[in-house]
N, C-alpha and C positions, 0 to 999 in steps of 0.2 A: 738736744742736750749739748752744752759746751763740752769740748774735748777734755778740758782740765777737770771738769766735774765728774766725767766718766772715769778718769784715771783715779780720782779720789775715792769714788764709790767702789771701784774694783779692789783698790788697796784695802779699803775698810772691810770688804767682804772676805778677802784673803786672811786678814788679821782675825776676823770673827771665826772663820772656819778653823784656823789654827788653834784658837782658844777652845773651840768646841771639841776638837780632837784631843786636846790635853785634858779637858774636863772629863771626856768619855773614858780615856785611859785611866785617869785617877779613880773614877767611880767603879770601873770594872775591876780594878786592882784592890779595892777596899774590901776588907773582910766584912761579912754580914754582921758579925757581932759589934763591929765598930761604927755601923751606920747610925746616923741621927735623923731626926725629922727633916732637917735642912737638906741632908744628903738625899733623902727620898724625894724631896721637891726638885732637887737638881736632876734626878733621873727623869722625871716627867718633863722638865724643861728641855733637857737634852734630846729626848725623843721628838718633841715638837720642833726643835731646831733642825734636826736631821731630816724630818719630814718636809720642812720648808726648803731644804737644800735640794730635794729631788725635783723642784720646779725647773731647775736648770741643769742638774747633774743626775744622770740616770745610772751611775756606777753601782753595780750589784753589791759592792763592799759596803755601801751605805746601809742597806738592809741588814747586813750581817751585824753592823754596829747597833742598829736599832733593836734587833732581835736579842742581842746580848744584854742591852740595857733593860729590855722588858723582862728577861729572865731574872735579872738581878732584882728588879722591882717585885717580881712574884716571890722571890726568895724571902724578902724582908716583909712582905705583906702580912705574914702570920705573926710577926712580932708585936706584942702588946706594948712594948716600951716606946715605940715610935709611931708617929702618925704617918703611915704610908698608905696612900690611896691610889687606886687604879680605876679611873672613871672610863665610861664608854668612849668619850672623846679621844682619850689617849690610845685606847684599844684600836679605834678606827684610824688614828694617825699611823700606827704601826702597820696595819693591814694595807692602808692606802699607799704607804711607802713601797711595799712589795708590789702592789698593783701597778703603780706608775712605772716601776722599773721593768716589770714583766711585760706590760703592754708596749713599752718602748722597744722591747726585743721581739714583740709578736709580729705575725705576718702583716698586720695592718700598718706597720711603720716602714719607712724607707730604710733599707739596710743593705750593705754591700758585702757582708760576709755572714755565714751562719753562726748561730750562737748555741752554746750547750743547752740553753733554756728550751730549745726546740725538741730535745730528746724527752718526749713525754712518756716514753716507756720506762724511763729510769726513775724509780721512786725517790731518789735523792736529787733529782733535777730541781733547779731553781723554781720551776713552775709549780711544784708541789709544796714549796715551803710555806706559802700563805695558808694553805689548808691545814698544814701541820701545826703552825703556830696558833691558829684559831682553835683547833681541838685542844691544844695544850692549855690555852687560857680557860676554856670551858671546864676542863678537868680540874684545874686549879680552883676554879670557882666552886665546884662541887666539893672539893676537899675542905674548903673553908666554910662549909655548911651554909652557903648562900648568904654570907655576910655582906649584904648589898651596901651597907653604910661605908665600908672601906674598900670593897671590891665589887664593882659593877659587872654585870654580865654583858657580853657582846649583844648587839641588837641586829635588826633586819639589815641595816646598811652594811654591817660587818660581813654578813654572809653574802649579800648581793655583790660586794666588791670581789670576793673570791670567785663567785660564779661568772662574773664579767670576764675575768681572764680565761677561765676554763672554756667559756663560750667562744672567745676569739680564737682559741687554739683548736676548737672543735673536739672537746673532750666531754661528751654528754654524760657518760656513766659516772664521772666524778661529780658533775653538776647535780645529778640525780641524788647522789649520796648527801650532798650539802642540803638539798631541799628536804630530804627525809629527816635529816638531823634537825633542821629548823622546826619541822612539824612535831617531832618528838619533844623538843624543848618547849614548844608552845603548850603541848598537852601537860607538861610538868609544871606549868605556871609561868614560864618565861614568855609572856605575851608580847614583849618587845621584839621577839624573834619570829613573830607570825609572818609567813610569806605574803607578799603583796603582788600586785599586777607586775611590778618591775621584776620581781623574782621569777615569776612564771615566764615573762617575756624573755628573760635572759636564758632560761632553760630552753625555750623555743628556739632561740638563736643558736644555742649549742647543737640542738638537733639539726637545724637547717645547715649549719656549717659542716656537720658530720656527713650529711648527704652530699654536699657540694665537694668537700675535700676528700672524703674517703669512699664515695660512691656507695654508701651504706643506706639503702632505701628503707631499711627497717626503722630508721630514725624518722623518716617522713611519717610513718604510721604512728610513731610515738608522739610526734608533733600534733597530729590530728587528735589523738586521744587526749593530750594535755589541753588543747583548746576546748574540746568538748567538756572536759572536767571543769575548766575555768568558767564556762558559761553556766554549767549546772550549779557550781559553787556560788556564783553570783545570784542566780535565780533563787537558790535556796536560802541565801542569807541576806540578799539585798545589801551587801557590804560593798561600798564603792571602792574600798582599798583592794579588792580582788576582781574588779570589773574589767573584763577584756576590753582592749582599745584597738585602734587601727594597727598598731605595731603587732599586737597578738595575731590578728588575722593575716596581715601582710607577711609576717615571718612564716606562718604555717603554709600559706599559699606558695611562698618561695621554696619551702622544703619539698612540697609536692612538685613544683616546677623542676627542681633539680632531679627529683626521682623519676620524673616522666621520661628523662633521657635514657633511663635504664629499664623502666617498666611503664608502658603506655597507659596502664590502668590509672596511674596517678594524674593523668591529664584531666580526666573528667572530675576527679576528686578536687583538683585545684579550682576548676570552674564552679563546682558545687559549693565550695566554701565561699568563693567570691559572691555567688548568687545569694546564698544565705545571708551574707553580710549586707548585701544590697537591700534585701527584703527587710531585714531588721531595721536598718536605717530609714528606709522608705516608710515603714509603718509608723515610725516615731515622728514623722513630720506632721501627721494628722491626728494621732492618738491623743485623746484628752486635751483638746485645744492646743496641740503642738508641744505639749510637755512630755513627749515620749522619752523613754529612758535610754534609747540606743542612738541618740544624736552624736555620741562620741565616736562612732565607728563609720563615719563617712568614708567610703572607699576612695583611695587616692590613686595617682598614676602608677605607683609601685605595685599596688594590688592587681590592677588590670594588666600591667606589663608582665607580671609574673604568670598570670593565667594564660595570656596569649603566648608567652614564651614556652609554657608547658605544651601547648598544642604544636608549636613549631618544632619541638624536640621529640614529639611522640612518634613521628613516622607513620601515623595512621592515615588512611585514605581520605577520611573526612576532616583532616586537620585544617585545610584551607577554608572549608565551609564553616567549621565551628569557630575558627579565629575571626572570620568575617562577622559571624552572628554575634560573637562576644563583643566585637567592636561596636556593632549597632546597638546592642543592649546597653552597653556602657554609655553611649551617646544619648540614647533615648531616655535613660534614667536620670541624666544630668547630675550624677554623682561625681563625675569626673569627666574630663574631656579627652580627646584623642591623645594617645601617647604617640609622639612623632615617629619613633623607630618602628613601632608596630604598623602605623599607617603607611609608612614608606614601604615596608615589606609587603603589605597587602597590595599596594598599588603596583609594585614591581611584578608580583605574581599575576595580577589581572592584566598587566600590560604586556606580558610575554607573548600573548596571542598564540599559545602553543598549538591549539587545534587548527587555527587558520594557517599557521606556518606549515604544518604537516600537510594540510589539505592543499595549500598552494604549491608546495614542492611536489606533491603527488600529481597535480595537474601539469606542472612543468615536465615531470618525468614522462607522463603519457604523451605530451606533445613531442618530447624528444624521441620516443619510440616511433611515433608516427612519421617524424622526419627521416629516421633511418629506413623505415619501410618504403617511403615514397622515393627516397634517394636510390634505394636498391632497385625499385621498379623502373625508374627512369635511367638508371645507370649513370647518374650525375654524382661523381665522387667529390666535386667541389662543395656540394651542399651537405655532405655526410658529416655528422658530428664526430668528434674525436675523443680520445681518452681524456683530454683536458676538459671537455664538456661534462663528462660523467664526474670527473674529479671535482669540478666546481660545484655540481649539485650535492655531492657528498659533503663538501665544505659547508654548504648551506644547512644540511642536516645536522652537522656538528654544532653550528651556531644555534640552531633551533633547540637542540638538546641542551646546550649550555645555558640557554635562556629559560628553559622550561623548569617547572617545579618538580624537584626530585628527579631530574634527568629524563623525563617522559617515559619511564619504565622500559627503556630500550627500544621504543617504537622507531625512533629515528635510525638507530643502528641496524635494526632488522630490515628497514627499508633500504639502507645502504648495502647490506649484504645481498638483498634481492637485486640491486642494481649491478653489483659485481658479477653475480651469477648470470645476469642478462648479458653482460659484456662477454663472458665466456661463451655464451650461446652464439652471439653475433660473430665472435672470433672463429668459432668452429664452423660457422656458415660461410666463412671466407672474408669477413670484414677484418682484415689484418690490422687496420689502424685502431681497432677497438680492443686490442690485446691489453689486458690489465698490466700496469707497470708498477715499479716500486712506489712511485708517487701515488698511484691508485690505492695500493694496499695501505700506505701510510695514512691516506685520507680516511679509509674505512676504519682502521684501528683508532684514529683520532676521534671518530664519532663514538665508538665504544668508550673511549676515555672520558667523554663528556656526559655519558648517560648516568653514571653513578649507580648503576644497578648492581646487585650482589655478584652477578656473574660477568660483570664488565671486564675485569682483569683476565679471567679465564678465557673469555671470548677473544679478547685482544691477543692473548698468548696463542690461541688456536690459529688465528690468521698469521701470526708470526711464524709458527711452525709450517703453515701452508706455504708461505713464501720460501722457506728453507728447502722444502721438498720439490718446488717447481723448477723447471729448467729455465735458463736464460733470465733469472731474476734473483736478486740477493737482497736480503734486508740490510739497511744501512743504520748508522748511529741514530738517526731521527726515529727510525722504527722502534729500536730498543727503548729509547727515551720515552716514546709515546706509550709503550706497553707498561713501563714502570709507572707513568702518570695514570694509566687506567687502573692499575692496582691501588695506587695512592688514593684515587677518587672514591673507590668503593671500600676503603678502610682496610685493605689487606697489605699492611706495611711490611710484614715478614716476607710475603711473596715478592713485593717490589724490591726488597733488599736482596733476596735470592737472585733475581734477574741481574742486579747490579754486580754482585760478587761473582756470578758465573761469567759475566762480561769481562770483569777485571782478570779473571783466571785465563779466559780465552785470549785476551790481548797479551798477557804476559807470555803465553805459550806460542804466540804468533799465529793462532788459528783464525784470526780475523784481520782485516786490512785497516782497521781503525781502532782507536782507543777511547775509553770513556772520557768525558770532559766535565766541566763544572755544571753544565746543564743536566747531565746524567745524574750527578750527585744531588743537584738541587731537586730533581724530580723525586729521588728516593727520600731525601730529607723531608720533602713535602708530604710523603706518605706517612712518616712518623708525626709530622705536624698535624695532619688531619686526625690522627689518633691522640693528639695531645700528649705526646711523649718527647719532651725536650731533651731528655738524657740520651736516648738513642739517636735523635737528630744530631746532637752535638758530637756523638761518637762517629757518625758518618763524616761530619766535617773534619774531625781529626784524622780520619782514615784518608780523606782526600789530600790533606796537607802532607801526610806521611808518604803516600804514593808519589805525589809531585816531587818530593825531595829525593826519594829512592829511585824512581824510574825516569824522572825528567820529562814526563809526558806534557804535551802542550795544552794550553787552555785549562789549567787546573787551579787557577787562582780563585779564591772565594769571591763571589760577586753579590749583587743586591738580591738576586733570587735566593741564594743560600741564606743570606741574613733574614729575608722575609720568611723563609721556612722555619728558621729557628724561632723567630719572634712569634709566628703563628702557632708553633708547637707550644710555646709558653702560654699564649693567650687562650689556647684550648685546653690547657692542662688544669689540674687541680692544685697546682703549686700555690702555696699561700702568699708567696712573694713575687708572683709572676709579673706584675706591673713594675715593681721595683727592679727586678732582674733584667727585664727588657729595656728599661730606661738605661741601665748600666751597659747593656749590649749596644744600644744606639750610641752611647757616649764613646765606647771603645772602638766602634767601627764607623766613625764619622765619614771615612773616605768612601764607603760603599753604601751608606745609609741613604734611603730615598723616602719620598713622601708616603709610599705604600707602607713601609715598616712603621713609620710614625703614626699613620692612620690606624693601623692595627692596635698600637699601644693606646691611642686615644679612645678607640672603641672599647678596649678592655677597661680603661680608666672610667669611662662613663657608666659602664655596667657594674662596676664594683659596688658591692653592698657592705664591704668591710671597712673600706677607707673612709675617713671622715670627709665631710663636705668641703671644709676649708682646704684640706690637703689635696683633694681631687682638683678643685678649682685652681689652687696655686700652682700645682704641677702642670695643669693644662696651659696656664699662662706662660710658665717658664719654657715649656716645649715650643710653643708658638714663637716666643721671643728668640729662642735658640735657632729655630729654623730660619728666621729672617736674618739673624747675625751670620749664619753660615752661607746663606744665599748671597749676602752682600760681600762675603769674602771670596765668592766665585764658584761655590758649589750649586750649580743650577738644578741638579737632580733633587735637591731638598726644598725647592721653593714650595711654600704652602699653596694649596689649590682651594677652590670653592668647597670641595669635599672636606678638606681639612677644617675650614671655617665652619662648615655645617656640623662637624663632630664637636668642635670647640663650643659652638653656640648651644648644641644639644646638651652638653655637660651642665651649662648654666640653666637652660630652660627646664631640664628635668628636675632641678632643685628650686624652680621658681625664682631664680636670681635674674630678675627682669633687667636690672641696670646693666650687668655685664653682658647679658645676651644681646641687648640692644647695642651696647658699645662695640662688640665684635662684628655685628652686622654692619655697622657704620664703618668700621675699620676695613672690612672687605670691600665695601663700596669705594672707599678712598684709595685703596691699593689698586683696584681695577682701573679707577679713573687715572691714576698716576702711571701705572705700568702697561696698561692696555693689553695684558697677556690673556689669551683665551681661557687658560686654566683657572683664571681668577674671576671669570664671568659669574656673577651671582646667579644661583639657581633658585627655582621655586622652593626646593627643599630648605635652602638657607633661610628664606623669608618665613616659610611655614614653621620651621623649627623655632625661630625667634617669636613668632606669634603664639606658639604653644606656651611660652613662658607667661603670656598675658591672658590666656583663656580662662583662668580662674581669678580674674580681677576682683578685688574687693572694694575698690574705689572708682569713682568716675574718672579720675586722672589716669588711672591705669588702663581703663577702657579706651580713653582718648588716645593713649599711646599706641594701643593696638590698632586703632584706626589710622594713626600716623604711619605705622609700618605698612598697612594695606595701601595707603596712598603712595608710598615709595614703590611698591610693586607695580601699581597702576602706571606710574610715571617711568618705570624702567622698561625700555624697549626690548630687553632681552628675555623678560619673563612675563607671565600672565597669571594673575590670581586664579585659583581654582576653588572648587567647593570647600576644600579643607581650609583654605585661607579665610574664606568668608565665614565658615562655621566657627573658627577660632575667635573671630571678632564678635560674632553673634553671642557666643558663650561668654565672652568678656563682659558685654553689656548685660546679659542675662544674670550673671553671677553678682553684679553690683546692683541688682534690683532695679534695672531700667528696661523692662520688657518692651516698652514702646519703641525705644531705639533699636533693640534687638530685632523686633518685628519689621521695622522699616528696612533694615539691612537685608533681612530674609526676603522681603518683597522685591527689593532691588535685585537680589540674586536670582529670584525666579524670573523676573523680567528679562535679565541678560540671557538666561538659559533659553527662554522662549524665543529670543531673537536669534538663536542659533549657536550660542557658545556652549558646547557640550561639557566643557570643563567646569561650568558653573551650575551643574545640575544639583538642586537641593537634595538633601538626604533626610532620613528620619532623625538623624543627629541634629540637623539644623532646626527642624520643627520641634523636636523634643526639648531643645534648650529653651526656645521661646515659650513652649507650653508650660514647662516647669517654672519659668520665671513668673508667668501670670498666676500659676497655682500658688507659689510662695507668697506673692503679694496679696492673695485673697481675691483676685479678680476672676471669679469663676465664669463670668460671662465671656470674657476674652479667651479664657482657657477653652471653653466650649467652641468658640469661633475657630480656634486653631485646629481642633479636631475635625470640625465640620469642613474646614477648608481642605484638610488632608483627604477626607472622604470624597470630596468633589474631584480632587486632582487624580485620585487613583484610577478613575475611568477615562482620564485624558491621556492621549498618546504621549509617551515620553515620561510620564509620571507614575507608571504602574507600581513602581517600588515605594511610592508614598503611602501605601495602604497602612493604616494604623494597626498596630499589633496589640496584644494583650497588655503589654507594659504601658502603652499610650493610653489605653482605656482605663487601666487601673489608676494611672496618674489623674485622669479626669474624675474618677470616682473619689479619689482622695481630695481633690479640689472641692467637690460638693460636700464631703464630710467635714472639711475645715470651714466651710462658708457659714455654717450655723443658720442658713436661710430656711424658711419654712418649707420650701419646695426641694430641699436638699435630698431627702430620701426618695421623693418621686423621681427626681432627675437621675439619681444613682441607679434606681431600679430600671429606668429606661435604658441606661447604658448596659446593664447586665442582660436585659432581654435582647438587646441588639447583638451582644457578644454570643448569646446562645443561638440566635438565628443564623449568624454567620458561621458558627461551628457546624450547625446542621446542614448548611449549604456547602460544607467541605473545606472551610477555611480554618485550618488548625492553629494558625499563628495568633488568632484572636480568641481562642477558646478560654472560657473562664477558668480560673484556678482557685485553689483554696484561699489564696491571697485576695482574690476578687470577692469571694463570698464573705470572708472575714471583714473586708472593707465595708461591705453592705451592712453587716451586723453592727459594725462600729458606727455607721451612719445612723442606724436605728437607735443605738445607745445615746447618740448625741442629741436626740430629740427630747422634749420635755417628758413625755410619757414612756419612751423606750419603744413604742410601736411593737408591742409584744406579738400581736397576731401576725404581722408581716415577718418579724424575726423568727417566729416559730415555724412558719412555712419555709423560710430559707434554711433554718436548722434541720428541719425534717428532710428537705431535699438533699442536704449534705449527708445526713444519716443514711438515707436510702442508697447513696452512691458508693458506700463502703465497698461493696462487692462488685461494683460495675465500673466505677471511674475513680481511681485513686487520686486523680488530679484535683478533685474537689472534696475529697474525704475530710471529715472534721478532724481537728487536732486539739491539743490541750487548750490552745488559744481560743478556738471556736467555742468550746464548752464554757470557758471562763467568761467570755463576752456574753454568752447567752445567759449565764447565771446572773450577771449584772443587769441584764435587761429584764430578766424575770423578777429581780428584786424591785425594780421600778413598777412592775405591772400589778394590777389589781386582779389577781388570779386566785381562785379558791385553792386551798391546800398547796400553795406554791412551795412551802418548805418540804412537803412530802415529795413533790416533783423534783426539787433540787436534790434531795437525799437520794432519790432513785438515779439521777444523773451521776452523782458522785460514785454510787455503788457500781454503776455500769462502767465508769472509767476505771475504777480500781480493779475490777474483775476481768476487764477486757484483755489484758495481757499485751496490749499494744503500746510500745514505748512512746509513740506519737500522741497518745491520748491519756497518759498517766497524769493525775492531778499534781499540781505544784503549789508553791506558796500562794500564788495569785488566785488559784482556783479555790483553795480552802478559805482564803480571806474573803473572796466573793461570797462563799456560802455563809460565812459568819455574818457578813453585812446583810445578806438576805434575811437571815433569822431575825435581825433587828427591825425588819419591816414585815410583820406577820400580815397574812391576808385578812384576818379578822381578830376580834378581841375576845373570842370565847376562850374559856379556860384551857380546853384541850389543845387548841391551836397554839396558844402562848406557851403552854408547858412543853409541847413538842419542839417549838422553836428554841426555847431556852436549853432544853436537853441536847438538841442537835448541835447548838453552838458550843456548849461545854464539852460534848463528846468529841467534836472536831478539834477543839483546842488540845484535849488530852491525847488524841490520836497524833497530832503534830508533835507533841512533846515526846512521844515514844518512838518517833521515826528517826532513822539514821541520816537520811538524805534531806529531810525537811525539818526545820525548826521554827517555832513561832518568832516573829519579829516584832518590833515596836508597833508596826501597823496592825499586826494580828492582835496584840493585847489591847490596843486602843479600840479595835472593832469589837472585841469580846466585852470590854467594859461598857461601851455604849449600848450594846445589845442587852447585857444584863440589867442595865439601868431602866430599860424600857419594858422588860419582861418579868421583873421580880420586885418585891416590896418588902419593907420592914426588916425583920431579923434575917429572912432568907437573903435579901439583897446584901445586907451587911456581911453575912457569912461568906457569900460568894465573892463579894468585892475584896474582902481581906485575902481570901485564898488566891484569887487571880492576881491581885497586886503582889502578893508574896512570891508567886511563881515568876512574875515579870521581873522582880528585882533579883531573884535567884538566877534567872537567865541573863541578867545584866543588860536588858534592853529598854530600861526606863528612859524616856526622853521628855523634853519639855512639852511636847504636844499632848502626851498622856497627863502630865501635871496640869496643863491648861484645861483638860477635859474634866478632871476630878471635881473641881468646885461646882461644876454644872450638874453633876449627878449625885453628889453625896453631901451630907451635912458637915458643917465645920468641925464638930466634935469628933466625928468618925475620921475625917481627914487628918486632924491633928494626931489622932491615935495611930493611924497606920503610917503616917509620915514621920512620927516621933518629933514633932515640932510644935511650937506655940500656935494656937488657932488664929492669932492675929497675922501670922505670916503665910497662911495657906494660899493667899491670892498672889503672892509675890515670889514664892519659892521656885527655885530652878534646880536642875540636876547638880549644879555646882555647889548647892547648899546641902546636899545629901551625900551619903556614903558613895565613894567613887565606884565601888563594886556593883552598885545597882544599875549603873549605866555603862559598864565597861565594854559591852558589845554593841551599844547603840550607835547608830550613825548620827553623830552630832555635828557633822560638817554642813554648813548652810550654803546654798547656792542661790542664784537669782530666781530659781524656780521654787524655792522653799526647801524645807527639810527633806532630805532624801529618804528618811525613815518613813515618812508618811505620804510624800508626794510621789507615790509609785503608780505606774500605769502598766497595763497589760499590753505588751507589744503584739499587735495583731498581724503577725507575719505569716502565720501558718507554716513556718519553716520546718523542714525535716531535720532530724539529727544528722550531724556530719557522718556518723558511722552507719547510717542507714543505707548508704550507697557504696557498694564495693566496686 
């Protein structure tokens, strides 16, 4: 835009704002009795203008003006003499004005100073004004006796905006009150206030933020309850407006993940929710020809990352095993692909070689003792090991402990203690050169500082005291610094600070020959950093500066280690503005800022679930640009490294921003080519992180770009592609429905591995991606070939881990079910029998589950006849397993599918059999087998297909169908849907005639309209089952219109609750399918 044009626009804006302020002042000063209809319109116009102003101006005073304008409008709304209207659009503009300003001051925004809006405990705080004004509007609407012509009521959007702010500030109790208020209003007839999926998701976000920010794990439990209720509500109503989506599940998993840090029980809960989500989605891929209802909850990287994060925070001994298993399940299922951060963490753990290192050091130690003994026997002092030899071995133990998962439980430190005791023994035997020294003790204490066991600090302090009590040896500053570090590593910040303060006191009194320095303070700061306590960390920094000024001690200037500690403290804290505050810290301390501090901030930025995608990406770009600017000005400590670029690329890859991820990979390659600095050497992590952005490719062009990145790796002499690189490319081709290309890459990967490249070992992730690709495209033959190939490989040396598991076999069964081939059921049963045989032979990873059996039943259902005899045997096997093997026990889904199969079958007295099944389910008392809408609908449909035409059978079917409808009408948790009434009407038309049919038809149709679930599908059915005169009577229209009438032509109340949204799959109200997941309720596992 030309500069002159910009100046003109700014001047015009200033003039308009001035006029708006004058208009506002005039209107607010005007007496109510003097208002005219034109003035009322001015009030509405001014509110809209101020709302527009918040696009660029987030001054809180704007909302004050808007609130006063609204209050004035409410005052005159009761006047009959003027036309003053308040519509929902104006209401939402008022609330959105508050929302924009509040969110601008919320933790999700960059800010340099605190705002009073953060004082959530103060009822007069700005953050509570939105809720107060909403309540005020609703009360005023009530006072005006619901005069909707002049005064509209707030709608769902109004309430959702209030909840959005409360969620961002982590105030779930207030959000709950809003939801309750919406529900109450809905019951009173304000249906526009009915909560939706967005509403519930916002409350879930409030719960999750409360756990993360306030460490309140009770809100994780509330999140689980709410998700469970959302699922039940949707299953009961089949209302797409309350259908849980990916956000619902991901937010709940995140809440459990945050809670797992404080209560390890939530770790399994997080994985259970993810697995249930996966099963629900997986079942929908083959149910009813692929028209399953849960295709909207395909798990994404956020879901899996949160579940893996939960295990990483749990501290449980099986954490590594479960995280690895979860990673494999994720990849095998093809719902999502490797999350780069989780994969890197697992690789690091497996690459530590903890056991081998300990074993190797143990062998070296044994050899050392043999050398001492032989030197003693021969009297050869020149070959006698020295203190330095022992100290070096202790240093190796420290490195081993440092590299090990959770610090190896103190094994390395205990081995180091044994070595020092051995030195004492040798010294007592006359080997004077083996007398432990200060360096030896420092090395031992350092091993404890690396173990991170709960007693690490105490053990380090014990050896410090041992030094103080021994003759001819004194602890030095390094020793004290290391003890502080040991306490820091095991989370005992108070003990670390006590050591520091005692040291300061001793130095001031002259009791020691040295004084603390910046390293000492940095170690204590790090203790508070590990506890995520930036306040105490900064207090220690202030104390260091104070002592430096008062005592003049040397080496007391804050350095990069101090800054790193402060940054780490914020990154580990629950501070809502931690990223923003750290960015400010880096800016204020540019002279000591290093790549380490910035990497900590980038890591925190990439993990943020509150900050918007654009903000995160733009901030990452600015950070990198600033690093290069300062580097070019001479600050070499801040030069970006390949690790920096890996963090930057990861930020874009996690958000599937392929363009920028690829751009920064190329920038890294260019920088390394230009500067040739070793720290800029591209790593495998950089390439794989970039590939991760493409592994969910949706087009062939994106998959080709993934291959282009792989070619860059191959041509880069510094790196070598590994199995994760190849699997990302395989997944890219698989996800864009090109299984042939994916398989070709998999075959090439296998060949390279067989030629000796261990990094190219295929995984079940690789095979699972190809298998799912063939299954999705309907190529069941090739899908079977993949599984056959995996079975062949499992017996081959080096491929033992390729053994198919139950997920792989279930995927194959799904492929058969979707194929519609005549041999589908036969092939599916063969897979089931194979799984049974493998289980009997001791292979638990391939044992059939309820999902497996439900898949078999679904395959039966997909046949023309339903294959009742086979289905009955499967059903009976599941029934018999109730008391023996809960893994294959029937669920509500099982019974529902079986009822649908029974409906197809030519079985005598099948309505009686069906009634007995329903009675068993209702009286069983098992939550997993309670009938739901799908079950009762299946029963009603079955009644419409009686096993014979004798009078008694038809009477029983008709009675059972109507009794079932009546039962559903009386239930609290289940209500008839459009599908239910359609099924009842179709059944009644087949089982009754004459006056009886007309009487029942009228009653059922009347109930349908009273429930508000009439839809066009029912209207299309009526002309096929009833005479024109009867239809004209019940529809209250001319008989010539009965074939063209739609719900739009009839009273709106008749269809007020019907799902009238149309999708590509047809009307949701009738195109329902039973998801054959066999899933357990979330609450069933504590």
